[in-house]
ZAKOLPA-119815 format. One record per residue: residue number from 0; residue in three letters; x, y, z of N, C-alpha, C, CB in turn. Coordinates in nm, 4 decimals. Atoms other than C-alpha are relative to their C-alpha. Glycine has a CB too. Layout:
BEGIN
[rec NUM ALA [X Y Z] [X Y Z] [X Y Z] [X Y Z]]
...
***
This chain:
BEGIN
[rec 0 UNK [0.1222 0.0703 0.0359] [-0.5697 4.3759 -0.4899] [-0.0158 -0.1277 0.0815] [-0.0007 -0.0323 -0.1490]]
[rec 1 UNK [0.0116 0.1230 -0.0798] [-0.4875 4.0573 -0.2976] [-0.0510 0.0316 0.1399] [0.1361 -0.0728 0.0083]]
[rec 2 UNK [0.0489 -0.0410 -0.1322] [-0.5435 4.2430 0.0300] [-0.1497 0.0296 -0.0064] [0.0774 0.1244 0.0511]]
[rec 3 UNK [0.1416 -0.0298 0.0154] [-0.8790 4.3676 -0.0969] [-0.0811 -0.1278 -0.0172] [-0.0221 0.0929 -0.1190]]
[rec 4 UNK [0.0702 0.1269 0.0168] [-0.9784 4.0160 -0.2062] [-0.0147 -0.0706 0.1343] [0.0743 -0.0903 -0.1001]]
[rec 5 UNK [0.0091 0.0604 -0.1333] [-0.8987 3.8884 0.1435] [-0.1070 0.0702 0.0829] [0.1364 0.0066 0.0723]]
[rec 6 UNK [0.0997 -0.0754 -0.0753] [-1.1125 4.1653 0.2919] [-0.1406 -0.0305 -0.0526] [0.0291 0.1515 -0.0081]]
[rec 7 UNK [0.1279 0.0403 0.0572] [-1.3949 4.0769 0.0511] [-0.0391 -0.1374 0.0531] [0.0067 -0.0012 -0.1544]]
[rec 8 UNK [0.0236 0.1344 -0.0520] [-1.3596 3.7163 0.1673] [-0.0510 0.0059 0.1433] [0.1282 -0.0837 -0.0071]]
[rec 9 UNK [0.0419 -0.0165 -0.1396] [-1.4080 3.8395 0.5239] [-0.1330 0.0738 0.0120] [0.1068 0.0748 0.0780]]
[rec 10 UNK [0.1314 -0.0625 -0.0005] [-1.7310 4.0134 0.4221] [-0.0011 0.1511 0.0092] [-0.0770 -0.0533 0.1107]]
[rec 11 UNK [-0.0065 -0.1459 -0.0055] [-1.6094 4.3736 0.4196] [-0.0730 0.0604 -0.1203] [0.1473 0.0478 0.0037]]
[rec 12 UNK [0.0617 -0.0763 0.1090] [-1.8168 4.6180 0.2136] [0.1067 0.0914 -0.0610] [-0.1235 0.0837 0.0513]]
[rec 13 UNK [-0.0946 -0.0945 0.0611] [-1.6478 4.8633 -0.0228] [0.0316 0.1148 0.0950] [-0.0566 0.0553 -0.1319]]
[rec 14 UNK [-0.0203 -0.1113 -0.0939] [-1.6975 5.1383 0.2353] [0.0925 -0.0434 0.1138] [-0.1361 0.0494 0.0569]]
[rec 15 UNK [-0.0847 0.0495 -0.1086] [-1.5420 4.9259 0.5111] [0.1440 -0.0201 -0.0470] [-0.0561 -0.1316 0.0556]]
[rec 16 UNK [-0.1343 0.0169 0.0552] [-1.2477 4.8378 0.2865] [0.0669 0.1357 -0.0138] [-0.0048 -0.0724 -0.1368]]
[rec 17 UNK [-0.0548 -0.1341 0.0197] [-1.1991 5.2045 0.1974] [0.0477 0.0592 0.1322] [-0.1048 0.0919 -0.0643]]
[rec 18 UNK [-0.0379 -0.0532 -0.1313] [-1.1949 5.3025 0.5640] [0.1218 -0.0726 0.0563] [-0.1175 -0.0113 0.0980]]
[rec 19 UNK [-0.1078 0.0809 -0.0574] [-0.9606 5.0186 0.6597] [0.1351 0.0285 -0.0658] [-0.0333 -0.1479 -0.0135]]
[rec 20 UNK [-0.1276 -0.0179 0.0716] [-0.6972 5.0823 0.3907] [0.0234 0.1459 -0.0406] [0.0031 -0.0890 -0.1248]]
[rec 21 UNK [-0.0158 -0.1438 0.0224] [-0.7456 5.4605 0.3761] [0.0021 0.0369 -0.1488] [0.1277 0.0484 0.0660]]
[rec 22 UNK [0.0192 -0.0345 0.1408] [-0.8637 5.4814 0.0145] [-0.1407 0.0550 -0.0166] [0.0233 -0.1238 -0.0930]]
[rec 23 UNK [0.1362 -0.0458 0.0276] [-1.1659 5.6491 -0.1411] [-0.0837 -0.1203 -0.0453] [-0.0007 0.1135 -0.1088]]
[rec 24 UNK [0.0900 0.1076 0.0447] [-1.4693 5.4357 -0.2157] [0.0148 -0.0209 -0.1503] [-0.1478 0.0329 0.0356]]
[rec 25 UNK [-0.0161 0.0107 0.1462] [-1.4242 5.5116 -0.5873] [0.1243 -0.0809 -0.0356] [0.0086 0.1402 -0.0640]]
[rec 26 UNK [-0.1227 0.0755 0.0246] [-1.0688 5.3765 -0.5733] [-0.0220 -0.1477 0.0307] [0.1163 0.0558 0.0848]]
[rec 27 UNK [0.0298 0.1387 -0.0356] [-1.1884 5.0613 -0.3962] [-0.0892 -0.0630 -0.1064] [-0.0677 -0.0077 0.1389]]
[rec 28 UNK [0.0876 0.0520 0.1051] [-1.4659 5.0199 -0.6544] [0.0795 -0.0351 -0.1257] [-0.1093 0.1022 -0.0338]]
[rec 29 UNK [-0.0859 0.0280 0.1154] [-1.2037 5.0410 -0.9292] [0.0830 -0.1250 0.0200] [0.0913 0.1176 -0.0272]]
[rec 30 UNK [-0.0786 0.1198 -0.0297] [-0.9869 4.7794 -0.7601] [-0.0867 -0.1249 -0.0026] [0.0680 0.0133 0.1361]]
[rec 31 UNK [0.0914 0.1143 0.0007] [-1.2851 4.5499 -0.7078] [-0.0367 -0.0369 -0.1445] [-0.1281 0.0320 0.0825]]
[rec 32 UNK [0.0302 0.0260 0.1410] [-1.3764 4.5860 -1.0770] [0.1179 -0.0699 -0.0678] [-0.0336 0.1318 -0.0736]]
[rec 33 UNK [-0.1195 0.0642 0.0557] [-1.0172 4.4949 -1.1679] [0.0120 -0.1448 0.0468] [0.1258 0.0782 0.0395]]
[rec 34 UNK [-0.0026 0.1364 -0.0535] [-1.0338 4.1900 -0.9403] [-0.1006 -0.0858 -0.0758] [-0.0311 -0.0008 0.1528]]
[rec 35 UNK [0.1017 0.0738 0.0749] [-1.3583 4.0807 -1.1088] [0.0503 -0.0313 -0.1405] [-0.1317 0.0801 -0.0068]]
[rec 36 UNK [-0.0494 0.0168 0.1367] [-1.2007 4.1327 -1.4509] [0.1105 -0.1047 -0.0056] [0.0512 0.1334 -0.0553]]
[rec 37 UNK [-0.1130 0.0936 0.0005] [-0.8805 3.9442 -1.3689] [-0.0440 -0.1427 0.0292] [0.1043 0.0431 0.1019]]
[rec 38 UNK [0.0474 0.1338 -0.0356] [-1.0730 3.6537 -1.2159] [-0.1086 -0.0498 -0.0949] [-0.0524 -0.0004 0.1424]]
[rec 39 UNK [0.1046 0.0385 0.0949] [-1.3364 3.6524 -1.4917] [-0.1330 -0.0298 0.0677] [0.0441 -0.1205 -0.0790]]
[rec 40 UNK [0.1234 0.0214 -0.0764] [-1.6285 3.6843 -1.2492] [-0.0864 0.1252 -0.0033] [0.0320 -0.0391 0.1462]]
[rec 41 UNK [0.0949 -0.1117 0.0012] [-1.9334 3.9060 -1.2039] [-0.0521 0.0380 0.1371] [-0.1152 -0.0333 -0.0878]]
[rec 42 UNK [0.0507 -0.0312 -0.1331] [-1.9904 3.9080 -0.8289] [0.1076 -0.0240 0.1048] [-0.1247 -0.0836 0.0314]]
[rec 43 UNK [-0.0929 0.0192 -0.1120] [-1.8139 3.9209 -0.4938] [0.0078 -0.1477 0.0378] [-0.0435 0.0845 0.1222]]
[rec 44 UNK [0.0022 0.1416 -0.0356] [-1.9237 3.5658 -0.4199] [0.0830 -0.0810 -0.0972] [-0.1432 -0.0526 0.0032]]
[rec 45 UNK [-0.0801 0.0704 0.1002] [-1.7781 3.4389 -0.7462] [0.1484 0.0308 0.0170] [-0.0458 0.0380 -0.1415]]
[rec 46 UNK [-0.1404 -0.0386 -0.0197] [-1.4581 3.6320 -0.6758] [0.0610 -0.0773 0.1160] [0.0118 0.1516 0.0252]]
[rec 47 UNK [-0.0508 0.0732 -0.1168] [-1.4201 3.4689 -0.3344] [0.0179 -0.1480 -0.0347] [-0.0963 0.0159 0.1213]]
[rec 48 UNK [-0.0103 0.1415 0.0374] [-1.4913 3.1210 -0.4735] [0.1193 -0.0213 -0.0927] [-0.1303 -0.0484 -0.0681]]
[rec 49 UNK [-0.1132 0.0127 0.0932] [-1.2441 3.1732 -0.7593] [0.1315 0.0213 0.0735] [-0.0130 0.1011 -0.1165]]
[rec 50 UNK [-0.1195 -0.0235 -0.0801] [-0.9908 3.3134 -0.5149] [0.0394 -0.1231 0.0802] [-0.0219 0.1173 0.0932]]
[rec 51 UNK [-0.0266 0.1248 -0.0732] [-1.0243 2.9983 -0.3049] [0.0513 -0.1083 -0.0951] [-0.1279 -0.0491 0.0725]]
[rec 52 UNK [-0.0406 0.1014 0.0982] [-0.9966 2.7748 -0.6136] [0.1423 0.0227 -0.0487] [-0.0958 0.0000 -0.1188]]
[rec 53 UNK [-0.1315 -0.0339 0.0548] [-0.6854 2.9570 -0.7358] [0.1072 0.0137 0.1078] [-0.0088 0.1286 -0.0787]]
[rec 54 UNK [-0.0962 -0.0119 -0.1089] [-0.5207 2.9687 -0.3928] [0.0384 0.1433 0.0331] [0.1225 -0.0765 -0.0339]]
[rec 55 UNK [-0.0275 -0.1413 -0.0279] [-0.5354 3.3486 -0.3776] [-0.0413 0.0376 0.1416] [-0.0725 0.0894 -0.1009]]
[rec 56 UNK [0.0430 -0.0113 -0.1392] [-0.7190 3.3281 -0.0454] [-0.0160 -0.1420 0.0520] [-0.1344 0.0831 0.0143]]
[rec 57 UNK [0.0153 0.1333 -0.0575] [-0.7511 3.0383 0.1947] [-0.1211 -0.0016 0.0923] [0.1279 -0.0425 0.0767]]
[rec 58 UNK [0.1116 0.0105 -0.0932] [-1.0200 2.9080 0.4237] [0.0291 0.0715 0.1303] [-0.0321 -0.1453 0.0274]]
[rec 59 UNK [-0.0368 -0.0770 -0.1185] [-0.8259 3.0777 0.7042] [-0.0464 0.1451 -0.0117] [0.1516 -0.0052 0.0217]]
[rec 60 UNK [0.0465 -0.1373 0.0228] [-0.9372 3.4078 0.5463] [-0.1511 0.0131 0.0148] [0.0417 0.0468 -0.1382]]
[rec 61 UNK [0.1458 0.0003 -0.0090] [-1.3041 3.3071 0.5702] [-0.0380 0.0039 0.1469] [-0.0619 -0.1250 -0.0709]]
[rec 62 UNK [0.0404 -0.0055 -0.1415] [-1.4714 3.4084 0.8980] [-0.0661 -0.1320 0.0416] [-0.0973 0.1192 0.0247]]
[rec 63 UNK [0.0613 0.1231 -0.0487] [-1.5716 3.1123 1.1093] [-0.1330 0.0314 0.0666] [0.0937 -0.0729 0.0981]]
[rec 64 UNK [0.1289 -0.0167 -0.0653] [-1.9173 3.0635 1.2435] [-0.1036 0.0607 -0.0904] [0.0148 0.0841 0.1215]]
[rec 65 UNK [0.1122 -0.0522 0.0761] [-2.2562 3.1441 1.1043] [-0.0756 0.0959 0.0914] [-0.0931 -0.1154 -0.0530]]
[rec 66 UNK [0.0697 -0.0952 -0.0859] [-2.4272 3.4577 1.2346] [-0.1426 -0.0463 0.0303] [-0.0024 0.1382 -0.0655]]
[rec 67 UNK [0.1379 0.0321 -0.0370] [-2.7573 3.4197 1.4178] [-0.0957 0.0753 -0.0909] [-0.0272 0.0349 0.1486]]
[rec 68 UNK [0.1010 -0.0621 0.0879] [-3.0597 3.4911 1.2038] [-0.1156 0.0485 0.0832] [-0.0499 -0.0992 -0.1082]]
***
């Protein structure tokens, strides 16, 4: 789950996470739901913020730079 949280922090979608760690999307969805539950959050953004607050991920895990709009 910590690896998945880091990947969420990097902006990976569930499909991208599934492909990267060789799991089904359903399995990734279950892990993401567990992460939300454990952190007491309702969204990916809240999970990343809580992860940063709790030291589960660091700013080094956050991609640098802002994409062009």
